[in-house]
N, C-alpha and C positions, 0 to 999 in steps of 0.2 A: 772667564771671570764669574765667580759665584758670590753673590752678596747675601750675607747672613745677618739678620737683625735679631739681636739678643739683648733683652732688657733695654730697649729703645736705643741701642748702639749698633751702628752698622759695621760689619766686619767683612772684608773682601779676601777671597781666596782664588788663587790662579787656576785651580782645578777642583773637581768634585772631591769631597772628603766624606768619610763616615761621620755619623753623629758623635762617636767617641773621640775621633781625631779632632773634630772642631771643638769639642768640650775641653780637650787637653790644651788647646791653644788659647781659648778665650776665657776659661774659668777652671784652671787646673785644680784648684781646691775641691771643686765639685766632681771632678772626673771619677774619683774612687767611689763616690756615693751614688752617682747617676745610675738609674735603672733603665729608663727609656727616654726618648726624646719626642717632644710634641712638635711636629713640623706642619705649620699652617693649619693647626687644629687636628692633625692626624697623629695618633700614637704609633711610633715606629721603634724597631730595634735600633740600638746604638750602632750596630755593625753595618746598617744600610747606608749607602751613599746618598748624600743630598746633592742633587745634580742641578738644581735651579735656584734662583733667588727665593729665599724663604725666611719666615719668621719662626724662631725656634725657642723652645723652653725645655730645659733638662729637668727631669722629674726624678725624685728620690723616693725612698720608702715612706717619707712623711706625707706624700701626696696620695689621694685616693687612687689615682691611676697607677702610681707606683706600687701600692699594696696589691691592687688587682693583678698587675703583671707578675709580681712576686709570687702570689699564691697560685696563679695559673701555671707558672713555670714549675712550682713545687708539685703541682698535680701531675705534670709529666714525669717528674722524678719518682713520684709514688708509683706511677704506672710502670716505669722501668724496673723498680724494685720488685713489684709484684710479678712482672714478666720473668725476672731472674729465677724466682722460686716456683712460679707456676707458668711454664712456657706454653701451656695449652689454653691459658685464659684468653678470653676475647674482650676487647675494650669498647665501651660505649662512649660517653662524654665525660669530661673532667673540668668543669668550670670553676672559677673563683666565686666565692660567696662571701657574705659578711663574716669577717674574722677567720677566713680560711678557705677551704676548697673541698670538693668531693670528687670521686671518680666512680662511675657505674661500670661494673665488671661482671662478666659471665664466667664463673669458675667451672661451669660444666656440671654434668649430672653427678659425677663421682668426686667432686671437689667441694670443699667448703672453706670459709674464711671466718675465723672467730678471734676473740681477744687474745688467745694464746699465740697468734701470729703477729700481733702488733709490734712487739719488740724487735723481731728480726727484720721486719720491713723498715722500721725506723732506723735501725743500725745500717741497713743497706743504703738508705737515702743519705745518711751522713757520710758513708763511704764514697758515694757519688759526689757529694759536696767537696770532699778533700781532693778529688781528681780535677776539679774546676773544668768540667766538660763544657765546651761551648754549645749554645743553642744555635743550630744552623738552619737558616731559612732557605727553602727551595720552592720555586714556582714551577708547576707542571701543568700539562694538559689533562683534561678529564680522563681520557683513555689510559694515560700513563698512571694516573692515580688509581684507577680501577684495577689495572694490571698488578700494581704493587700490592694492594690490600687483598686482591684475590689470591695472590701467591701465598699470603699469610692466613688465608681463610678468615679474614676479619669481616664477617658478614654485617656487623653494625656500621663499620666505616663505609662499606660498600653501599649500604642503604642511604647513608648521609650524602655520599657523592652522587648517587643517582638522582637525588632531589635537586642538584645544582644544574644551572643552565649549561648547555653544551659547550659554549665558547667562554664560559666564565673561568678566569684564572683561578687555579687551585694552589694553595700553599701547604707545604709540608714542613714540619719542624722535626729535627732529630737532635738527640744528645746521646752520646755513648752508643748503646746498642738498641735504642728505642726510636721509632719513627711514628709521628702522629699527624693526623689531619687537623690543621689548625690555622686560624687567621692570624694569630699572634697578637701583640708583640710578646717578646720574652726577655728574660734576664740575659746579660752578656754571657754568663756561664753559671754552672751549678754552685760555684763556691760562695755565692752570695747567701745561700741558705745555711745558717749555722745551727738552727735548732728546729726539731720537728716533733710533732705529737699526733698520733692517731687517736681520735676521740671516741668514735663509735662506728658500728656498722648497722645497716638497716636494709630492708628490701625496697626496691624502687622499680616500677614497671618501665620498660623501655619506652622512651619518649612520652612518659606520663600516661600511657594508654593501658587501661586495665585489661584489655584484650591481648596485650603483648606479654612476652616473657618477663618474669620478675628477675632483676639483676641484683647483685650485691653492691650496695652503695657504701663506700668507705669515706667517712668524714675525717678530715685531718686539718691541722694548721701548721704553719711554719713561720719562723722569724729570723731576722738577720743578727739576733743577739740572744744568748741563753737567758739573760735576765728578763727580756721582754716576754719570752715564753713562760717563765716562772710567774711573772706578774699576771699574765693572761690566765694561767691555770688557777691562780688565787681568785681572780675575778669570777671564773666559772664556779668555783667552790662557793663563793658568796652568793652568786646568782642562783645556784641550785637551792639555797636556803630560802630564796625569795620567789622561786618559781610559782607562778599563780596556780598551776595545776596541783602542785603539792599542797600549798596553803589552802586552796579552794576545797580540797578534800578534808584537811585537818579542821577547818573552821566550818565545815558543812555548808558551803556556799553553792556548789554545783556538783553534779555527777553526770555520768553518761551511761548509756545502755546499748548493748549490741543489737537488741531488738528494735530500738528506736533508730539507730544508725550512727555511723561515725560522722562527726561534724555537726551533730545536733545535740548540744549540751542541754541538760535539764537543770534549771535553777531551783534549788531547794529553798525553803522559806526564808532563810537568812540572805541568800543570794538574791531572791526576788525582792526582799526589802531594800537591799542596796540599789538594785535597779530602779525600784519605785522612787527612792529618794532622789536619784539622779534625774529621772524623768520629771518629777514634780518641780525640781529646782529649775530645769531648763525651760519647761513650759511657762512657769510663772515669770521667769526673767524675760522670756521672749514676748509675752503678752505686755509686760511693762514697757517694752521697746516698740510696740506697735505692730507686732506680728498677729496674724489671724490664723489660728490653728484649725486644721481640717482633718478629716479621715477619708482616705481613698482606698479602693480595693487592692488586694495583693496580686490580682490577676487582671489581664487586659487582652484585647485582641492583638494578635501578632502584628497586624497592620500598623498599629500605633508606633511600634518599635522599628518598623520598616521606614515609616515617615521620618522618625527622629534620626535614623542612621545607626541606632544601637544594634539592630539585628545584623547588619552587614559586618560591623566591626567587632561585636562582642558575642555573637551567637554561640561560640565555643564555650563561653563561660555562663551561658544561660541554660535553663532546663528546657528540654524538648517540648514542643507544642502539645497541648492536650485538646482533643477534638470535643467540643461542647456544642451540641445543637448544630452540627455541621460547620462550626467556626473553629479556626485554629486559635487557641488561647494559650498565653504563656504567663508563668510567674514572673513578676517584674524584677529586673535587676537594679532598677533605679526608679525614682518617683517623679522625675521632672515632666514626662509627658502627661501624667495625671494632673499635676498642678497647672500645666498649660491649659488643659481642658476646663479647669475651674476658672481660670482667667478669661477664657474664651466664652464662658457661659453668658456673659452680658457685655454690652458695649462699654467702653471706658473713655472718659475725657482726660485731657492733660491735667485737669484739676484733681482727678482721682489718684494720680500716681504720686508716690510709689505705692504699689500694692505688695504687701509682704505676706506670702502664704507659707505656712510652716506645718510640719507634721512629724510625729514620731513614726516613721514609715518602715514597716517590715519589708525587707528586700531579700532576694534569693539569687545566689550566685553559685554555680557548680564548680567547686574546687576539686582538685585531684585528691584522692583519699590519703595519699602520702603527705599532703601539704596542710591538712587541717590540724589544728593544734589548740586544745583547750577552748578559751574564749577569744583568742587572738585572731584565728582564721577559722571561720565556720561556714556552714552551708546556707544558713539564713541568719540575718541580723537585723537590728533595728537602728536606723539612722536618724539622728536629730537633724532633719533636712529642712531646707527652705529655699524658695525661689522668689526673688525680689524683682518685680516688673517696674521699670522706671524709664524716665526720659533720659536722653544722653547727658543732659546737664545735671542730672541727679546721681549719675553712676558713682562719681568720686565720693560723694557724701555717704551713699549707701554702702559702698565697699569699705570705707573707713568705719562706718557703724558696725559692720559685720566683724571686722577685726577687733574693734573695741569690745564687742560682746564675747568673742573668743578669749581675749585677754582677761576679761573680768571673770569668766568661768574658770580659766586656768588658775587665777589667783585664789578663787574660792576653794578650788580643789587642792591647792597647795603645790601645783606642779608647773607653775609659770617659769621657774628657773630651768626646767628641763627641756624647753622647746626652742627650736630654731626655725628660721623662715627661708623658704626657697621660692624664687620666681621661676615658674615653669613655663617655658616658651616652646614654640614649634621648632621642629627639625625639618628643614626643607627637603631632606633626602627621603623622608618617610611619607608614604602615600595616604596615611590614615586621616590626615587633616582636611577640613573643609577647604575647597579650592577657591580661595579669595585672597590673593597675596596682599592687595591693597588694604583690606580690612584687618588682616593679620598684623601688618606693619603698624597700622594706626592703633590697634588695641593693645599690642605689646608695648608700644611707647606710652600709651595711656596707663597701663598697669604699672610700669616702672615709675612714671611720674607720680602716681598715687602713693606707691611705697616710699618714694623719696620724700614726698610731702609729709607722710605720717612719721617719717624718721626711723623706719625699721632697718635693722641690720639684716641683710639677706644675701644669699648667693643666687646665681643664675644657673638654670639647668635646662639645656636644650634637649628637646625631645620628650619632655614630660607634660606638655600642655594637654588639656582635654581636646578632643577632636574638633570641638566647636569654638574654642577660644583659649586664651592664656589664663593662668591661675596662680594664686599664691598658695603654696603648700606649707602647712605647719607640721614640722618634723619633730619626732621624739625618739630617743633611743631607749630600748628596753634594758633590762638588767644584764643581758648578754652583750650589750653594745650594738645590737642591730637597730638600724634606723628605719622607722616606718613613717609614712604619711598618716597623720591622725585626724587632721581637719583641713578643709580647703575652702578658699573663696575664689570663685571663677567668674570671668566675664564671658557671656554668651551673646555673640552677634549673629549666629547662624540659625538656631532652632526657632526663634520667632518668625523667621522667614518661612521655614518649612511648615510651620503650623498656621501660617497666615494670621499671626497675632497683630493687633493694631490698637491704636488709640487715636482720638481726634484732637488735633492741636488747636491753638487759639484762633487759627484762621479757618477752622472747619475742615482741614485736610487730614486724611488718614496717614499715620506714621507708624513705624515699627518701634516697639519698646526694645530696650536692651534688658537682658536678664542677668542678675547676679545670683549664681548658685552658691550656697554655702552650707556647711555643717557646723553647728555651734560646738557641740561636745562629741561630734563624730559618731562612730558606731558605739552604741551603749555597751555592747559586749566587750569590744576591744578596750574601751575606756575603763571598764571594770577591771580588765586584766592588768592594765597599767597601774591602776590605783592599788590593786592587791599587791603587786610586786613592789611598787614604790614605798608603800607603808608596811610591807611585809605582814599585812593583815591587821596591823595596829592602826586602824582608821581614826581620824579626828572624830570627835563626838557626833557632829552633824551627819557624818556618813556611816557611822557604826551601825550594823544591823541590830545589835543589842547594845543599848547605851548603858544600862544599869542591870546588875544582877544582885538580888537580895539573898543574903545568907543568914538563916536563923541558926542560933547556937543550940537550942533544944526545942523539943516539940511544944513546950509551953508558950513559945512565941509565934506559933503557927497562925493564929487568928490575927494578931497584930501585923505579921508579915503580909497576910492577904490584904489587910486594910491599906497598908503602905503601897502595895502593888496596885491596888485599885485607884488610889489617889494619883499615883504617877501616870497610870494609863489614861485617866481622865484629862490629864494635861498633855496627852499625846507624846509622852516619853516612852521609848521602847524599852521595856523592862521584862525580866523573867526572874523566877524565884527558884533557888536550889534549896529544897526543903528535905533533902535526903537525910537519913540518920547517919551522918558522917561528921567527923570533927571539922570545926570551922577552919583549921589549918589546911586540911585537904581541900575543902571547898575553895579557899583562897588560891591555892596552887592551881587548881583546875580552872578557876576563873581567869587567872593570869595567862594560862596557856591558851585560852580562848580569846585573849587580848581584848577583854571587855573594858571600856574606859573606867567605869566606876563600880567598885564592889561595895555594897552596903551591908554592914554587919548589924544584926539585930539580936540583942540579948535581953536579960532581965532589966538592966539599968536603962536601956533605950526604951523598953516597953513602959517602964514606970514613969519616965520623964517625957514621954511622947516625942522622942528624938530618934535619930539614926546616926550611926558611925560610918563615915564615908572614907573609902580608901582609893587613892589615886593610882591608876595603873602604871604611870610612868615613874613616879617618885616613891611610891609605897607609903607616902604620908597618910595619916589618918586624922580625922577630926570629927567630933560629935556636934551635930548641928540640928536645928529643927527641920521638919519636913518641908515647911513652907520656904525656908531660906534655901534649902537645897533645890527645890523646884525653881525658885526665882533665878538662882545662879545658873542652873543647867539650861534653862530656856534662853537666858541671855547668851550663853556660849553657843547654843544651837542656832539662834536667830542671827547671830553675827558671823556665822560660818567660821568660828574660831578654829585654828589649827592646833593649838596647844590646850591641854587639859588644865582647867583652873576653877572648876565648880566647887572644890572644897577649899580648905585653908592651907595653901602652900606657904 
């Protein structure tokens, strides 16, 4: 007798059945849509037998796990299609990614793969779909897996197998004429895939190592419905218009240089202005909320990261040590150890806490060259970072205060509707976490209770906690639909112990503080990229690098234009003048392309009446007003962080 609990209802079966057979019996309407089954938290193929009492959930395309399974299965179909036309090709890995999948393939010295081949591969994948080929799982021993892939001269698969433990079970999946090394799970058959599109090809070093051979990475996507693919391609088309790299170039915000290096963007004057506005905003707001801003060096002894645990866990993402005066020094990947040293600089009483230390901290992380992208993923970035040292009875209030600061900043930036919340918890199966089960259980419950008290709507994510404690991740999707963690609030119960941080309680005894790690507006560079894409470069006035552009009609207004510009500058309004010998119509068109909030037209009438004519970027409305009235209105708009333009007379 096998007991299956589904949606809090127990079902009994006289013998083990497959997930699909069980689904057919207890939820027949779902059986045609189910992609995989979750059995006691493990994602499995629907074809596998469920042999013991279990709690199950049947997952469809609508679930994240369903989409991941769908796209990973489509990657196998892509590989089979490629193998059909290029039988000598060798295969690396083909994982699902956000909104699709890729496969790394070695086409050999005399072969290439370009856009000309896209259509025939897509057609072959759809042919495989019509055949409804089952994905068949097989468990083998290591030596048998090696023998199979050796016979096919699949050197990349052999390398992956050799990295596995000797007695570790190895799973193979086959469909049609293709066999792959894979953990699974997969679709029941290829017929689920109704629409496919190869998006692009690029180079990718095998296993992300620049010392290895560069393979051809084929990016693609697939859907269970043609309309879904059509909708996605329309999304991509719109996203390309908003791509921050494209807009950043058009608006002269940032650039790059091969001599400087990939992943090290150069902010141009307008981009530097946007960054400066964000930095001043967050520093001023944090000071209002009791934070003490500091400066700490970008480099420290390697030993400090060995004590914190970062070196053991993250050294692959850190730059190699530099020998300075016989000491191993490293560029910091995070600033928490530096802030701990500031806290430890003097003794603290329970009356002193909380101590809120904040910094716009430059940090350095070694990304793979193929992963860096514009301002989103870079080799060095500036984090609006903070560490709050507090007593246990203060943690809830400080955590709540950090969330309130983030929410306020998101409202001012106009992107509060774009964020979601994730409670990131430990995964017991992973070894990276601090080994203190009692503290983990206590602090995870504490985190959840805080989030519930605040009233946040959140999801839980096992395995995404920091190594030293649970955290709240604030998530945001970019214009391509990819979700990223942009801000975090974390509870740290481990590092104060490692650095022997203390305070003296009311009884004169030494106690350990807890630390709340938080980033208010995250990485400045990444936040800039989101803002560029969200607003498509048409920033609200308070964020706009250039808020006003002056347009004179003829040279006779040059002196008056300069006087207006000086007056605006004295009021800290970011202004520039277009005094070229061009028509005012052309100047207006170019000003609109630069997405400047307000264009100010100056002609003979304005000069004679000591006025200006203001044109609104969004509406095109124009009004002639005094300079003082314009300054008053624009400063009000700026100081209230207004998201809509209203400084003229709409």
